[in-house]
RODREN-674055 format. One record per residue (C-alpha): residue in one letter; x, y, z; residue number from 1. Coordinates in steps of 0.05 Angstrom, whole numbers. Example, Ala and Ser with C-alpha at 12.3 -4.5 7.8 and 13.67 -1.06 7.14 Angstrom:
BEGIN
R, rest, X, Y, Z, nr
R, a, 246, -90, 156, 1 .
R, s, 273, -21, 143, 2 .
//
This chain:
BEGIN
R, rest, X, Y, Z, nr
R, m, 579, -215, -247, 1 .
R, h, 557, -283, -221, 2 .
R, r, 494, -290, -180, 3 .
R, v, 503, -334, -119, 4 .
R, a, 442, -372, -94, 5 .
R, v, 436, -381, -20, 6 .
R, y, 415, -446, 13, 7 .
R, s, 427, -436, 87, 8 .
R, t, 369, -448, 135, 9 .
R, a, 346, -386, 171, 10 .
R, l, 353, -391, 246, 11 .
R, a, 299, -340, 263, 12 .
R, a, 283, -316, 333, 13 .
R, d, 208, -326, 324, 14 .
R, n, 159, -360, 277, 15 .
R, q, 144, -296, 239, 16 .
R, a, 217, -283, 224, 17 .
R, a, 228, -355, 204, 18 .
R, a, 169, -353, 157, 19 .
R, r, 194, -289, 126, 20 .
R, a, 263, -316, 116, 21 .
R, t, 235, -378, 81, 22 .
R, q, 193, -334, 35, 23 .
R, i, 253, -292, 16, 24 .
R, r, 296, -353, 4, 25 .
R, q, 244, -378, -46, 26 .
R, h, 258, -315, -85, 27 .
R, a, 330, -339, -95, 28 .
R, p, 368, -281, -62, 29 .
R, r, 432, -259, -96, 30 .
R, a, 496, -234, -65, 31 .
R, v, 554, -204, -103, 32 .
R, n, 625, -209, -76, 33 .
R, v, 663, -157, -117, 34 .
R, a, 730, -174, -88, 35 .
R, a, 730, -249, -103, 36 .
R, q, 689, -285, -155, 37 .
R, s, 695, -359, -173, 38 .
R, r, 665, -401, -227, 39 .
R, t, 652, -453, -174, 40 .
R, s, 600, -406, -144, 41 .
R, l, 556, -426, -203, 42 .
R, v, 551, -498, -180, 43 .
R, p, 495, -490, -128, 44 .
R, k, 453, -446, -173, 45 .
R, f, 461, -492, -233, 46 .
R, r, 447, -554, -192, 47 .
R, s, 385, -523, -160, 48 .
R, r, 351, -516, -228, 49 .
R, i, 360, -590, -247, 50 .
R, r, 304, -638, -231, 51 .
R, p, 322, -713, -225, 52 .
R, i, 290, -754, -281, 53 .
R, p, 277, -829, -282, 54 .
R, c, 328, -870, -320, 55 .
R, r, 349, -942, -329, 56 .
R, e, 408, -968, -289, 57 .
R, t, 471, -964, -331, 58 .
R, p, 539, -993, -310, 59 .
R, l, 588, -937, -295, 60 .
R, t, 647, -955, -340, 61 .
R, p, 711, -913, -339, 62 .
R, g, 693, -886, -407, 63 .
R, l, 626, -861, -383, 64 .
R, l, 657, -829, -321, 65 .
R, v, 707, -791, -364, 66 .
R, a, 653, -768, -412, 67 .
R, a, 609, -744, -354, 68 .
R, a, 667, -707, -323, 69 .
R, c, 682, -671, -389, 70 .
R, v, 609, -650, -397, 71 .
R, l, 606, -624, -325, 72 .
R, f, 672, -586, -333, 73 .
R, s, 648, -553, -397, 74 .
R, l, 585, -530, -363, 75 .
R, l, 621, -501, -303, 76 .
R, a, 672, -467, -347, 77 .
R, s, 619, -430, -386, 78 .
R, p, 584, -377, -343, 79 .
R, r, 546, -354, -404, 80 .
R, l, 518, -423, -417, 81 .
R, c, 499, -431, -344, 82 .
R, a, 466, -362, -344, 83 .
R, q, 426, -379, -406, 84 .
R, s, 406, -447, -379, 85 .
R, v, 383, -419, -313, 86 .
R, p, 339, -358, -326, 87 .
R, a, 320, -316, -267, 88 .
R, p, 248, -325, -245, 89 .
R, a, 199, -271, -264, 90 .
R, a, 193, -215, -213, 91 .
R, p, 129, -217, -173, 92 .
R, n, 93, -151, -175, 93 .
R, g, 110, -106, -116, 94 .
R, q, 158, -155, -84, 95 .
R, a, 226, -121, -89, 96 .
R, l, 274, -146, -36, 97 .
R, t, 328, -99, -12, 98 .
R, g, 398, -118, 10, 99 .
R, i, 378, -125, 82, 100 .
R, d, 322, -173, 63, 101 .
R, v, 371, -215, 24, 102 .
R, l, 421, -214, 81, 103 .
R, e, 367, -238, 129, 104 .
R, a, 352, -296, 82, 105 .
R, e, 425, -315, 85, 106 .
R, n, 419, -316, 161, 107 .
R, f, 472, -260, 160, 108 .
R, q, 525, -312, 140, 109 .
R, p, 568, -261, 101, 110 .
R, l, 579, -224, 167, 111 .
R, a, 590, -285, 211, 112 .
R, g, 646, -275, 261, 113 .
R, k, 655, -202, 244, 114 .
R, h, 655, -140, 287, 115 .
R, v, 610, -94, 248, 116 .
R, g, 605, -18, 242, 117 .
R, l, 539, 1, 211, 118 .
R, i, 528, 65, 170, 119 .
R, t, 453, 77, 169, 120 .
R, n, 394, 120, 189, 121 .
R, q, 319, 115, 194, 122 .
R, t, 314, 88, 122, 123 .
R, g, 353, 25, 140, 124 .
R, v, 295, -23, 150, 125 .
R, d, 272, -89, 119, 126 .
R, r, 206, -101, 85, 127 .
R, e, 172, -112, 152, 128 .
R, g, 197, -46, 179, 129 .
R, r, 249, -76, 226, 130 .
R, s, 311, -33, 231, 131 .
R, t, 378, -57, 206, 132 .
R, i, 407, -36, 273, 133 .
R, a, 361, -83, 311, 134 .
R, l, 370, -139, 261, 135 .
R, l, 446, -137, 263, 136 .
R, a, 447, -128, 339, 137 .
R, h, 411, -195, 346, 138 .
R, a, 440, -231, 285, 139 .
R, p, 472, -298, 302, 140 .
R, g, 547, -297, 299, 141 .
R, v, 551, -222, 286, 142 .
R, k, 578, -170, 335, 143 .
R, l, 551, -100, 322, 144 .
R, v, 602, -54, 355, 145 .
R, a, 590, 17, 327, 146 .
R, l, 539, 59, 290, 147 .
R, f, 555, 115, 240, 148 .
R, s, 506, 168, 219, 149 .
R, p, 506, 210, 154, 150 .
R, e, 479, 281, 143, 151 .
R, h, 414, 292, 182, 152 .
R, g, 434, 242, 236, 153 .
R, l, 411, 172, 255, 154 .
R, a, 338, 194, 257, 155 .
R, g, 343, 235, 193, 156 .
R, a, 313, 296, 227, 157 .
R, a, 372, 344, 235, 158 .
R, d, 383, 401, 186, 159 .
R, a, 450, 422, 213, 160 .
R, s, 517, 393, 236, 161 .
R, v, 506, 329, 276, 162 .
R, p, 548, 312, 338, 163 .
R, s, 569, 242, 356, 164 .
R, s, 528, 210, 412, 165 .
R, v, 506, 143, 442, 166 .
R, d, 447, 102, 418, 167 .
R, p, 400, 95, 478, 168 .
R, t, 373, 28, 454, 169 .
R, t, 437, -11, 441, 170 .
R, g, 485, 31, 482, 171 .
R, l, 531, 34, 421, 172 .
R, p, 569, 96, 401, 173 .
R, i, 540, 135, 343, 174 .
R, y, 597, 167, 304, 175 .
R, s, 574, 226, 263, 176 .
R, l, 600, 231, 192, 177 .
R, y, 569, 300, 185, 178 .
R, g, 600, 338, 243, 179 .
R, e, 672, 349, 263, 180 .
R, t, 693, 299, 209, 181 .
R, k, 660, 271, 147, 182 .
R, r, 705, 210, 144, 183 .
R, p, 711, 152, 193, 184 .
R, t, 773, 164, 236, 185 .
R, d, 824, 113, 262, 186 .
R, a, 792, 117, 330, 187 .
R, m, 722, 105, 302, 188 .
R, l, 745, 43, 265, 189 .
R, n, 782, 13, 324, 190 .
R, g, 756, -58, 335, 191 .
R, v, 715, -58, 269, 192 .
R, d, 732, -109, 216, 193 .
R, a, 671, -98, 171, 194 .
R, l, 632, -35, 152, 195 .
R, v, 560, -44, 129, 196 .
R, f, 526, 12, 91, 197 .
R, d, 450, 14, 89, 198 .
R, l, 420, 81, 68, 199 .
R, q, 365, 101, 20, 200 .
R, d, 393, 147, -33, 201 .
R, a, 357, 203, -71, 202 .
R, g, 386, 186, -139, 203 .
R, v, 425, 250, -152, 204 .
R, r, 499, 267, -152, 205 .
R, f, 496, 322, -100, 206 .
R, y, 460, 281, -47, 207 .
R, t, 513, 273, 7, 208 .
R, y, 500, 200, 23, 209 .
R, v, 537, 184, -41, 210 .
R, t, 600, 219, -16, 211 .
R, t, 593, 190, 54, 212 .
R, m, 595, 121, 21, 213 .
R, g, 656, 139, -20, 214 .
R, y, 694, 167, 40, 215 .
R, a, 676, 106, 81, 216 .
R, m, 701, 60, 26, 217 .
R, e, 767, 97, 25, 218 .
R, a, 773, 89, 100, 219 .
R, a, 756, 15, 96, 220 .
R, a, 810, 5, 43, 221 .
R, g, 861, 42, 86, 222 .
R, h, 846, -2, 146, 223 .
R, h, 837, -68, 107, 224 .
R, i, 765, -72, 129, 225 .
R, a, 712, -108, 87, 226 .
R, f, 657, -61, 61, 227 .
R, y, 585, -86, 49, 228 .
R, v, 532, -46, 13, 229 .
R, l, 460, -68, 26, 230 .
R, d, 431, -44, -39, 231 .
R, r, 365, -5, -46, 232 .
R, p, 325, 21, -105, 233 .
R, d, 342, 85, -142, 234 .
R, p, 279, 125, -126, 235 .
R, l, 283, 160, -194, 236 .
R, g, 278, 92, -228, 237 .
R, g, 350, 79, -248, 238 .
R, a, 338, 85, -323, 239 .
R, r, 343, 160, -333, 240 .
R, v, 411, 193, -338, 241 .
R, e, 404, 269, -341, 242 .
R, g, 440, 334, -329, 243 .
R, p, 510, 359, -343, 244 .
R, m, 573, 321, -325, 245 .
R, l, 612, 346, -265, 246 .
R, d, 675, 384, -285, 247 .
R, p, 733, 338, -263, 248 .
R, d, 765, 392, -219, 249 .
R, r, 700, 406, -180, 250 .
R, t, 695, 344, -136, 251 .
R, s, 671, 361, -66, 252 .
R, f, 626, 334, -10, 253 .
R, t, 567, 347, -56, 254 .
R, a, 603, 318, -117, 255 .
R, y, 644, 256, -101, 256 .
R, f, 654, 231, -172, 257 .
R, p, 651, 260, -243, 258 .
R, m, 581, 240, -265, 259 .
R, p, 517, 274, -287, 260 .
R, v, 467, 304, -238, 261 .
R, i, 422, 242, -247, 262 .
R, p, 469, 182, -257, 263 .
R, g, 414, 129, -259, 264 .
R, m, 450, 81, -212, 265 .
R, t, 437, 48, -145, 266 .
R, l, 487, 59, -89, 267 .
R, g, 512, -12, -98, 268 .
R, e, 526, 2, -171, 269 .
R, m, 560, 67, -155, 270 .
R, a, 603, 33, -102, 271 .
R, r, 628, -15, -155, 272 .
R, m, 643, 43, -202, 273 .
R, f, 678, 84, -149, 274 .
R, n, 720, 25, -125, 275 .
R, a, 746, 10, -195, 276 .
R, e, 749, 78, -228, 277 .
R, n, 776, 115, -167, 278 .
R, h, 824, 57, -153, 279 .
R, i, 800, 53, -81, 280 .
R, g, 815, -21, -77, 281 .
R, c, 771, -37, -18, 282 .
R, d, 745, -107, -3, 283 .
R, l, 676, -90, -31, 284 .
R, h, 614, -135, -26, 285 .
R, v, 547, -113, -55, 286 .
R, i, 487, -150, -28, 287 .
R, e, 441, -143, -88, 288 .
R, m, 366, -132, -87, 289 .
R, n, 319, -184, -115, 290 .
R, y, 262, -168, -162, 291 .
R, w, 277, -96, -177, 292 .
R, n, 288, -68, -247, 293 .
R, r, 308, 0, -273, 294 .
R, a, 240, 16, -303, 295 .
R, e, 204, 6, -237, 296 .
R, w, 180, 67, -199, 297 .
R, f, 191, 64, -124, 298 .
R, d, 116, 60, -108, 299 .
R, r, 112, -4, -150, 300 .
R, t, 164, -41, -108, 301 .
R, g, 119, -56, -49, 302 .
R, l, 170, -19, -5, 303 .
R, k, 148, 37, 41, 304 .
R, w, 175, 106, 24, 305 .
R, i, 214, 133, 84, 306 .
R, s, 239, 204, 77, 307 .
R, p, 315, 200, 71, 308 .
R, s, 321, 272, 95, 309 .
R, p, 275, 321, 129, 310 .
R, n, 250, 356, 65, 311 .
R, l, 242, 296, 18, 312 .
R, r, 175, 278, 48, 313 .
R, s, 140, 247, -12, 314 .
R, l, 155, 212, -77, 315 .
R, q, 126, 273, -113, 316 .
R, a, 179, 317, -79, 317 .
R, e, 233, 265, -95, 318 .
R, l, 216, 267, -169, 319 .
R, i, 220, 343, -171, 320 .
R, y, 280, 349, -125, 321 .
R, p, 337, 346, -177, 322 .
R, g, 309, 404, -217, 323 .
R, l, 291, 450, -159, 324 .
R, e, 350, 440, -112, 325 .
R, i, 398, 469, -163, 326 .
R, l, 361, 537, -156, 327 .
R, q, 369, 549, -82, 328 .
R, n, 440, 576, -83, 329 .
R, a, 416, 629, -132, 330 .
R, g, 367, 657, -81, 331 .
R, v, 304, 617, -94, 332 .
R, s, 267, 583, -38, 333 .
R, v, 251, 511, -56, 334 .
R, g, 198, 506, -2, 335 .
R, r, 241, 489, 57, 336 .
R, g, 206, 513, 120, 337 .
R, t, 138, 499, 90, 338 .
R, s, 92, 438, 90, 339 .
R, t, 109, 420, 18, 340 .
R, p, 184, 428, 5, 341 .
R, f, 205, 413, -67, 342 .
R, e, 133, 418, -90, 343 .
R, q, 136, 494, -96, 344 .
R, f, 187, 549, -103, 345 .
R, g, 188, 624, -96, 346 .
R, a, 222, 687, -72, 347 .
R, p, 202, 756, -47, 348 .
R, w, 221, 786, -115, 349 .
R, i, 180, 738, -158, 350 .
R, h, 112, 756, -185, 351 .
R, a, 74, 690, -188, 352 .
R, q, 28, 702, -247, 353 .
R, q, 82, 736, -289, 354 .
R, l, 129, 677, -279, 355 .
R, l, 73, 626, -290, 356 .
R, d, 54, 658, -356, 357 .
R, e, 126, 654, -379, 358 .
R, l, 133, 581, -359, 359 .
R, d, 67, 561, -392, 360 .
R, r, 94, 589, -456, 361 .
R, h, 149, 537, -455, 362 .
R, e, 100, 479, -450, 363 .
R, i, 140, 437, -400, 364 .
R, p, 116, 365, -407, 365 .
R, g, 90, 322, -350, 366 .
R, v, 73, 377, -299, 367 .
R, r, 16, 422, -279, 368 .
R, l, 38, 491, -254, 369 .
R, s, -3, 539, -211, 370 .
R, p, 11, 604, -173, 371 .
R, a, 37, 596, -102, 372 .
R, q, 46, 642, -42, 373 .
R, f, 81, 620, 22, 374 .
R, t, 123, 645, 80, 375 .
R, p, 180, 598, 100, 376 .
R, a, 184, 584, 175, 377 .
R, s, 258, 567, 167, 378 .
R, g, 312, 566, 114, 379 .
R, l, 321, 615, 57, 380 .
R, h, 275, 676, 61, 381 .
R, q, 251, 655, 131, 382 .
R, g, 193, 698, 152, 383 .
R, e, 187, 733, 85, 384 .
R, l, 126, 728, 40, 385 .
R, c, 146, 693, -24, 386 .
R, e, 108, 687, -89, 387 .
R, g, 124, 631, -138, 388 .
R, v, 97, 568, -170, 389 .
R, r, 68, 503, -145, 390 .
R, i, 88, 440, -183, 391 .
R, e, 47, 376, -193, 392 .
R, v, 75, 318, -233, 393 .
R, t, 20, 291, -277, 394 .
R, d, 59, 244, -323, 395 .
R, r, 122, 213, -293, 396 .
R, a, 143, 183, -359, 397 .
R, a, 141, 250, -395, 398 .
R, f, 168, 291, -337, 399 .
R, d, 242, 312, -339, 400 .
R, p, 264, 345, -273, 401 .
R, m, 326, 375, -304, 402 .
R, r, 286, 405, -361, 403 .
R, l, 239, 436, -309, 404 .
R, g, 297, 465, -269, 405 .
R, f, 330, 496, -330, 406 .
R, e, 265, 525, -356, 407 .
R, i, 253, 557, -288, 408 .
R, a, 325, 584, -286, 409 .
R, s, 320, 611, -356, 410 .
R, s, 254, 646, -342, 411 .
R, l, 280, 675, -276, 412 .
R, r, 342, 702, -312, 413 .
R, q, 299, 734, -365, 414 .
R, l, 246, 764, -319, 415 .
R, y, 289, 783, -258, 416 .
R, p, 361, 793, -280, 417 .
R, a, 377, 838, -221, 418 .
R, n, 356, 784, -171, 419 .
R, f, 375, 718, -204, 420 .
R, d, 447, 702, -223, 421 .
R, p, 457, 633, -257, 422 .
R, q, 530, 633, -237, 423 .
R, k, 508, 619, -165, 424 .
R, m, 481, 552, -189, 425 .
R, m, 552, 527, -198, 426 .
R, l, 557, 490, -131, 427 .
R, l, 507, 436, -149, 428 .
R, l, 509, 438, -225, 429 .
R, g, 584, 431, -225, 430 .
R, s, 591, 449, -299, 431 .
R, q, 620, 516, -318, 432 .
R, t, 599, 507, -391, 433 .
R, t, 527, 495, -371, 434 .
R, v, 525, 555, -324, 435 .
R, d, 555, 599, -378, 436 .
R, q, 501, 575, -427, 437 .
R, l, 447, 594, -377, 438 .
R, a, 479, 662, -363, 439 .
R, r, 481, 682, -437, 440 .
R, g, 408, 660, -448, 441 .
R, d, 415, 595, -488, 442 .
R, a, 349, 557, -493, 443 .
R, p, 343, 498, -444, 444 .
R, p, 331, 446, -500, 445 .
R, a, 396, 469, -533, 446 .
R, i, 433, 465, -467, 447 .
R, a, 408, 394, -455, 448 .
R, a, 428, 374, -526, 449 .
R, s, 499, 398, -512, 450 .
R, w, 508, 347, -457, 451 .
R, k, 503, 287, -503, 452 .
R, e, 576, 286, -525, 453 .
R, s, 603, 288, -453, 454 .
R, l, 552, 238, -429, 455 .
R, a, 572, 184, -480, 456 .
R, p, 637, 163, -445, 457 .
R, f, 601, 161, -378, 458 .
R, m, 546, 117, -405, 459 .
R, a, 597, 68, -431, 460 .
R, m, 633, 67, -364, 461 .
R, r, 567, 62, -325, 462 .
R, a, 545, 1, -364, 463 .
R, k, 603, -40, -336, 464 .
R, y, 577, -33, -265, 465 .
R, l, 502, -41, -271, 466 .
R, l, 472, -99, -233, 467 .
R, y, 399, -97, -253, 468 .
R, p, 361, -100, -319, 469 .
//
């Protein structure tokens, strides 16, 4: 995938915006057009890295001109040579630039002349905290004509079905993709010739923003509408790939594509994979981030953590989320309706110290566990006193959220078989083999080891679509 350097001058509305655009441009923003790539796109990038050097005047004979043309052609025809000759600059610490930052630096040129429908929520902001809605509404040459909201609504505060409405600031319609329909309809796309997707993901298969993106890509393809993903970091780091593969016949709104619970991909990377592997065929453009790598934790990016949904309130909760959320359908409160969701779990039938003693025996790495007692104000077990366990991640590198979730499930099955049924975990786990292993009492390390064979083909496929080191 070629990286395209951008050289347009930002026409900012004020001095602060102009200075910011200049700063970002110096970081050499990159944009990926998945639908159309050309070797000629390497020319500006290659040329930008060449400094003029003093030389003596030499007559330009026909022979010299032919030789020079041959050399230039050979360079342009070899993307590998160009890539090796023009190494990307080292990433400044804490200076990750998201897709919207890069788009700003391009002065929104990829969207020039387009009537844009924007799929976003409160997480769609640039490094300065300016919303993507406001930026596109005032972008030169761009006409923002409609807004689309995912689960939890445009403000990210709803915990139920979301109706369509009107944005009071822009006066634009807000079409809900988590209400009467979960796909953009013909009426919603009337007058739209480009869909822009800017949401912060949670890094797990069952987070519904993944499916919202997939459905929107399908709609864009059906209406011959260009689709732009403004990429953002995988908050789980993007390096870890964990959990069982989804059974192919279990795709749903919480499982758009057969992949593991933690796929280790950004939304832009997943969009590329969906487009090719699901044969969607949409006119896909991924506006890549600058200066982000897979080993970088979110709090090292310099970006502000904005809760993507009401209960993912902290990075600590985000790290634990994949392992705890799989338990809720089996009757375990994961802290919804309390001040610390996904940092504790419990149920009226759990005895905290008994469960804690069992979990301590398994020596789960990277966490500190302590007894908890809480009464959810909403959600599962609302108004009931629950005992359980509080979780604190002490070593992110050693912590494995799926290992934690399976150790908890295994212990609950052993201690409270009348109350905890692993078969009810099927909705989010999506693997009958894995659920059966839990139900018959297989040890969590043995269950995790059994995933390796099915993960291998996914890892090979995934590698084709990764955009970042």
